[in-house]
C-alpha positions, 0 to 999 in steps of 0.5 A: 425586440426587447421588452423594456422594463417600464411598468411599475409592477415589474419592479414592485416587491412581491408579497411572497418575498415580503411574507418570507422576510416577515417570517424571518423578522418574527422568528428572529424576534422569537429567537432573541426574546425566547418567546418561542416555546421551542427555541430549536423550531424558532431557529429553524424557521429563522435560518431557513427563511433567512436563507431563502431571502438570501437566495432571492437577493442573490438572483435579484442581483444577477437580474438587476446587473443584467438589466443595467448591462443591456438585457431589458427583458428582465423586468417582464420576466418578474425577476425584479420582484424578488418573487422566487416563484418567478424563477426559471427553475424553482426546484434548483433555486429554492427547494434543493438549496433548502433541502441541502441546508436541512440535510447537510448544513451547506449553502448549495448554490442555485441557478434560476434567472434566465438572462439573454446574454446576447443583449449584454455588450462587453466582457466586463459587464458579462463578468459582473452579471455573474459575480453579482450573485455570490457577492450578495452572499458575501455581503449577507455574510458580513451583515450576519457576522457584524456583531462578531467582528465588531465585538458587539456581542454583549447582550446578544442571547446565545440562541440568536448568536448561534443562529446568526453564526449558522446562517453566516456559514451558509452564506460563506459556503454558498459564496465559495462554491459559487465562485469556483470556476466550474462550468454551470457556476457563477465563477465560470461565468465570471471568467468565461467572457475572457476565454477563447471561443474554442475553449468555451465551445469545448466546455459548454457540454459540461455546464449542466453537470458542473454543480453535480460534479462539485457536490460529488467531490465534496464527498471525498474526505480530503476535499471535504476537509479542505473545503470546510477548513477554508470555510472555518478560516473565513468565519474565524477571520470574521470572529465566528468560532467553531462552537458558534456554528456547531451550536447553531446547526445543533439548534437548527436541527430541532428534531434531533436530540440537542448537544449537552454543551450547546444546551447548557450554554443556551440555557444560561 
């Protein structure tokens, strides 16, 4: 029998998430005001904490949509508290995505919340549960790029501008990758309910390897170029220039020597 989500503690926002959000707010303020002695370190902490916040919101969207779709066990599992430590695979959901941001500047999708799909009735509800996560990344990207597409960048310090651009790039890459109809990714979860039983059974064994296959394909130069070309096209449509994301990543990697052009712009 399903455990109903009725306790207040099942829905109370976790202090862990609030702590991460506080780090994002404080370091964002430090980047904006130039309060930090090391701008690169402040950008690193701001973007990393912001990325973790978006990962938590991504998984929360899956869980909340599943709850309304019929899976009443979601609350008892702690998924509605936004606590990343409650996820089924914290390594896949938090550690690896953060590591890939640090190493390669790409928003790697995670997979964390365990949803009891048999409790959800209706193909549309199943598709919506899968789509809810990457749609959160889309919304996060729109928020990050709002100053760009609204034309309100006057008065925004270049360091903060570049940090927002890089954080937006992570959200766009995560959304695009997640929406790919590849087994194991949310995009496949969107289309899976509409496939025949035979096809679903044939594809099921490949689900654990879907993300690895996508990641491996990104090492193919032609595919990598096409993927990041699509990312750049989306960002440019939102008013974000290549130099914004480039300098954002340059600042983020505070342990490396800073690009002279980005250094000159930030110091203005």
